[in-house]
N, C-alpha and C positions, 0 to 999 in steps of 0.2 A: 504492499500500499506506498501510495504516496505521503511527503507530510512536509505541509508549510514548517519552514523555521516561524515560529509562534513568536509572539509579540507577549511577552507572557506575566503573569500576577507576579509585579516586583515585590512585592514587601515579603513573600516568603522567600525568596532564591534562596538566601545564606543558608537556611533552614533546610531546601530541597536537596542542597548540594553536599550538606553534613549526610544526610538520610542517604545518598547515593554512595558516597565514599566508606561509609559503614558498610553497606549492605541493606540496609533500614529500607522500607518502604517511604517513597516520597512523594511529593505533591508537587503541582508547579509552585516557581514560583512565579465679589461685588456685595455689595453690603445689603441683607434685607432681617426683616425681623421673624417673626413667629405670628399666630393668630391663622386666622380661617382664610381661606385660599378666594382668589378673586373671583373665575366664574367656572362654568363646568366646560368652556369650549375647550377644545383640544387642537384648534386651528391657532398656528403663524404663519410664516410665509406658505405654508405645506397648508390651502385651501382648499385641498381635497379631504381635510378629515372633518367628519360633522363631530356636533356638540358629544359629549356624554352624559348619560342618561344620569339622575341624580341617584339612581340607588347604587351605579359607580364611585361619582365624585361624593358622595353621601356616605359611602361602609364605615362601620365602626370595624377596627381591627381589635382581633381576639388574641393578643400579647400574654404567651404562657413560656413557663420554663423550656429551655431549647432542649429536646433529645439530638443523638446522634445522626448527621445528614446520612441518610442511608445510600444517595448515589453520589457524594464527592466521595474523589481520591485519596488516598495517603494516610498523613499521619495526621490532620486537623478532621479528620471525617471520623470526630467521637465530641461528645457533648461536651459545649464549655461550660464556664465556670456562672457559678448563682448570677453575676453582674446581668448575666444575658438573658436576653426575650429573643421570641419564633412566633412568628405569624405567617399567613398566606393570604396577600390583596388578592382580590378577583379584577383582570383586567380583559379587556375585550380580545377575544383572538384574530376579528378582523376591525380595525379601525375603521374602513369602510362603511363596517354595517354594527355601530357600537352596542346598538340593542340585543345584538345575538350573542352567540355562545361564549361562554368565558374561558377564560384558563387562569390557573393557581401562579402567582407570583412570589418565595419563598422571601421573607426578611428577616432579618436580624437587627436588634440593637442593644445597647449600653446606653445607659440615660446619663446625661449631663450632670458632672460629680457638683454643680452648683447651681441650684435651678433657679437664685435670684439672678445672676449673670447670663441665663443661657439663652441663645443667639437664635435656638432653631435645631433642624437636624442637617449631619452634616453627610450626604450621601457617597458612599465609596464603590469602585469598580476598579478590579486588580487587573484585568486584562484578558489577555486570549486572541482571537472571543473565545468562549467556552470554559471560563475561567469560575467558579464556586464563589462568589462573597460570603454567603453563607459560611462555608469552611473556612476561608481565607480569613477574616475579620477577627475573629475572637484569637487565630494562631499570630496575628502580626498586631494585637493592638497596645505591644510595649511600646509601639514606636509614634502612638499616637494619643500618649497620655495627656499631653497639655496640652490636643487640639479636644479631649472629652472636659477639660476643664468648662469650657462653655459650648457646648454639642452633645446631643445624642447621635453618636455616632450608627451610622445605620447602612446596611450593605443587604446585596441581595442575589438571585442566582436568577441571572435575565432570561427572559425566553428561551425555551429550548436547551438550556443549561439543567443540569441536575433535578433539583426539590421542584424548578418550576417546567413540567414537561418536558423534560430531559428529552432530544432526539437522540434516538438507536437506531441504530444501520447494522452490526452483525455482533457474532459471538465473539467469544476469546479467541477459539481455535481458528478463527477466517483470521482475526486479530494478529493472532501468534503468525501465522504462514506468510499473511499481507506486510510486517516488519521483515521478514528473512527476504523479500523480494530484491532485486540489484535494482537501486534507486537509479542510477544510471547506467542505462544499456547498452551495451557493446555487441552485444549481435541482434540478427530479427527473433528469434527465440526469447531472449531477456526483453526487447522491446515488447511483444507482443503479451508476454506473462503480465506486463508491467501495468499496459493498457487496459488489459482484461482484467484486473484487479481493482484499478480505479475508478472501471463502468459498473462493474459489479457493486462496490462500496455505495457509488449513488444509487444503482438499484434496490440494496437492502433500507435505504433512509428511506425510498419513497414507499419501500411495502410495508415497514414497520413505522415510519412516523410522516405519510405523506401528506394528511391533514395539516401538520403541523411545519411542515416545509418552507410552504411561501410567504409567512408570518414570521417567520425568527429576524427579520433582516435590521441592521442599525438605527432605522427608523423608527420603526415598532417596538424599540429597545425604549427609542427616549421619548415618545408617549408615555409609555408605561413610567416612567421615571417623572414627567409630569404627573400623572395622575398618583404616583407616593407623595410625591409634593404637596397635591391638594388635600391628599387624605390624611397626611401628618400633619396637617396644620400652616405650612410655609407660606409664606405671601410671594418669596424668592427660591428661587435650587442654589444650596450651597454644596459644592459637592468638588470632589479629589478624584480624576480619574489618572489612573496611572496605563502607558502601552496601546493597546487598541482602548482602552477605557478614555485616551484621548480623541479620537476619531467619535467617539460615543456622546463626550460631551458638547465637540463641536457639532456635532449635528444638531443636540439638543437647542446649541445657543441660536442655532438656525433656523428653526422649527418656533421658537419660543425665546426672540429676543430682550422680551420685554420682562420675563420673568428670572433672567439669569443674576444669581444674587452674587457671593464669592464664589468664582469657579478657579480652580488650578490642573493642569495640564501639564504631566511632568511623562517623559519621555514618549514622545512626539509623533505619532506616526503621519506620514506626510500626506495631507490630502490633497496634492496635485497631481500623486502618486499613480500612473492607471496599473495595470493588473502588471505588465510587464515591466514595468519601470519600479515598482513595490521591489519586485523579487530582486532584478539587479540594484536596486538600494541596500539590501539584504546582505548579498553578495558583497559590495564592497563594506559595509558593516563590520561581517562577522572577519574579512580579512583584517580590516586594518587591526581589531581588536586581535588579533593571530600573532600579527608584528608585533605589535605591541607585549602582549605575552615575551614574547621572545627575545625583543629589544630588552625587558625587563630582567632576563635571564644571561643576558652579555651575548646572545645570538645574532645574528644578522638576519633581516627577515625571510632575504631572498634565499637562504642560505635553512632556516627552519620551515619556509612553506615547502624547498624539496625534501627536505626529513618526513613532513606529515605526507605529500604527494607518494614518496617512497612507500610508505608504509601504505597507505588507502589501495596504492597498486598489488603492492602483495597480496594484501587480502581479497581483494578480486580475485583472485589466482588461489590462494589457500587459503581460508577463513580459520582464527587460532583455537586451540585449546578453551575451555574455563572451568571453573571450579563450581558454576553451577549447571553443569551437564548440558550446555548448551554451547554452539560455537559462534565467537564472532567475526561476522561478516565485515563486507565492506560500507556496506550501509547503514548498522549498527554500529559501527566505530567513526563515523561521520556524525552520526548523533550522539555517541559518548561525547567528542569533541567539541561539537557546538553547545553541549550543557553547561560546560564549567567556565563560557566566553563570556555570560550574562554577567557576569559578577566578578570586580578584580581577585576577591577572596577565594575563588574558584581554581586561580591560577594553579596550585599547591598542587591539587587532585589530578589538576590536566597533567603538571609536571610527571607524577607518580604513573598515571596513566598512559601516558605513551614511553614514558622508561620499560614499565613492564610490559606492554608490547612489543619494543623492540625488542625484548628478552625473552618471548615467547610465550608470553601468560595474556590473557585480551580478559581475564575478569574485571577488572577495574572501570575500563571503558563500556566491557556491556552492562553493568552496573548502573553507570549513567547513562547510557540509553535507555535502561528500564525505567530510571528515574522521569525521563524524560516522556517517553510512551509510557505512562502510566500503567506499568505494569508490576503487579505485588511478587510474593516470594512464592506464593502458590499459581502463578500464572493469568491471575485475573486482572483484566484491563476494564480502567475507568469510559466512559462513555464522553467525556471532555472533548478527546480531535472529533466525535462523530458529531458534537454542535458546532465545534471552531470551523469547522469545513461546512456544514450544513449554513450558518451564520455569515462566513466569506463569502460563500458561493451565492448566496440569495442576495448578498447587497454590489457582485462588481460582473459587468461586463466583459466583453474582449480577450475570452479566451481562445489561446493557442493550441494549433495542432501538433500531431508530433512531427509531422514534415516541415512547418513552419519553424519549431524548435531547431531542428536540426541545419534548416537551411540560412535562419535568419538572426537565432539568440545563441546557439549554443560556443560557436566561437569569440560572441563578444563575450556572454559571461563567463567563461575560462580566462579571458584572459585578464578581466578584473579580478576573480580567482581563481585562481587554479586551484585551490582547495573545494569552495562550497560553492562555485559557479556550475559545472557542469549539476551537479544536483539539484541549483536549483532555478537551473534552466530546464530541462525536463522535468521540472513540477510544474511547470507553464501547462505543459500537455495534461498532466495526469491530476492536479487537484481537484479542477472543475469537471474533470471528463464525462460525456452524455449527463451530466447533472440533470435533473429532471422537473428544476426549475428555472429559467431563466433568471440574471443576475439585471438588478435594480440600475445601475448607474454604471460611467467609466471612473468616475470619481464620486464623494459626498460632496455636496456641497455643505459647508459653512460658513457662507459668509452671515455675520451677525452685526448689520448695521444698527446702533441705539443700542445695543445691550450695554451693559457695564463693563469695566476690564476685565478682563481673564489674564489670569499668571500663566503663560508658557514656558516650561522649564525646559532647556535641551540639553544634552551632557555630550560633549565633544568627543567622547571616546567608547560614546552607547553602540554597542555591534547591533544589536533588534532592531532597533528606530534609531539609525544615523540624525544624527546631530542637524544637518540642512532641510530635517523635516520640522524643527521647532520655529524655522525662522520660515520656512513658509507656511504652515500652521497660522502663527503670529498674523501675516499679509493677509491670509485669505479673510479670519475674521471681520479685518476693516481697522481699517486708520481709530486713532482711540479705543480701540475694543481689545486688540492682541497687545500683550507688554513680553517680551522675552526677557525671560533670565536665563543664561548662558552659566554652565557647569563646565569648567575647562577639568575632565577628570576623565576615567573611564567605569565601564559598568550600564547596565540598564534600568537608569532611575537613578531619581539624585536626591530624593528626599528622606531625610533617615540615615543617610549615608554620605553625605557632605553638608558640613555646622553651618557656613553660611548660606545654601538651601535653606536650610531648614528652619532658622531662625528668620529667612525671610518668606517663607511659604507663612509660618505659625505668624506671625506679623500681620500679614495682610489677612488671612482668615479669622484670627481672633479682635484684630483691631481697626480692620479696612485701611492699612496703612498699603499701598500701592507703590510699587517701589519704581526708581527710573526705568522708561524703557530701554532696554539694551544692557543691564546692567550684569556685571561679569564676577562670578564668585569661582577661586582657584583652591 
């Protein structure tokens, strides 16, 4: 099965790495007040969305102690502490027919510590797409203690994810076989198997989750967030979105500019990059991170790249044995290399894994690939990648064929990154191959004229969402709306990892202090 490099759930990335290295189960990693919501309408610039019935906008949420999330993967799939409450929000399946059927959106919250100074709810999305906020927020809450002083911390599983009518496409047996395919096919037989598996994945989604597939796109998730805002009793939406969550936040601002409160977008997806450019940008970002990793070890970028390419070529011919009872293939090794590049804290694990592989032991790389692929020790895979694929394919047009990949993209991507380029070029053909639902648009519209200032945070060494995307997002939001904050550093996401960024974001969210556009933290 093909696997797009995800813009993952950043807040838990360091703990993910710890789980992978030890062989444990891992997981992915404006100002406004509270009060009654303004109106029942969900229309902004998207005038096709009719108003919602009072049965939805006036619903009372039944908050209760949280049980362990059944469908979320990894070490956070357990009941959180007593400070957490969970509930289910009813949302329209189809916002074009809001009085029709509904689906449940799972929510979790921890109430503000100081009710007398409470600003409202602060909504979180940790990325993916496909990541479970219900599972991730309790596990990463230590990073947000300061924000909890004045906000209820709230997150959710977006529609089609985990506890919110999660998309299901295949079982563990099919997933295991798919992950063992060659993601960079060299022969007609390998290409046929790769594309056939990709098409079978989409067919499985249609069979198991067909009713939901046309309704899991980012625009619908943004409308769900505005319904949350109303039901939670906030005049404005206050939001902290990471990675894919930045795209979701940008789309929300476009649809509902007058309802933007204090919004922060960290590790930013480039809203101007169409399907091919997005993958090419990721090839560049991960190559840049790999070269920075080698430089930190005193190894030249070209020499380090050649070393990895040599290892991958050898694995293509002969997989390595592991202590897990499975072999390390070329594709699994590449996935294992991607994983620790999300955070500089992961670099020592990459060193250990590469050294072991060159000595004939593929175990460390396989364990990191398993963590990335959400495979537990019993061989069970979560459905996070099912949701990720369903959401991204519902959003995007411009899918490439295998012939186009070979004639137009493969050589170019390989030049950008000899390590990751071939993998991401072939992904263009496999990711949404024969997808049963047409994509909505080439790129998302995030223009938000008239909205309150939105803080956009980009890290210069971000592998998954290259820094250039932050500048593009700030520009696309519009003059006076997008405020760019640059973090000179490594890793996917800056809040909680860079002190200067954390202080600046906290001052904005807690006190409404908007930094100067173009501020730089080092």
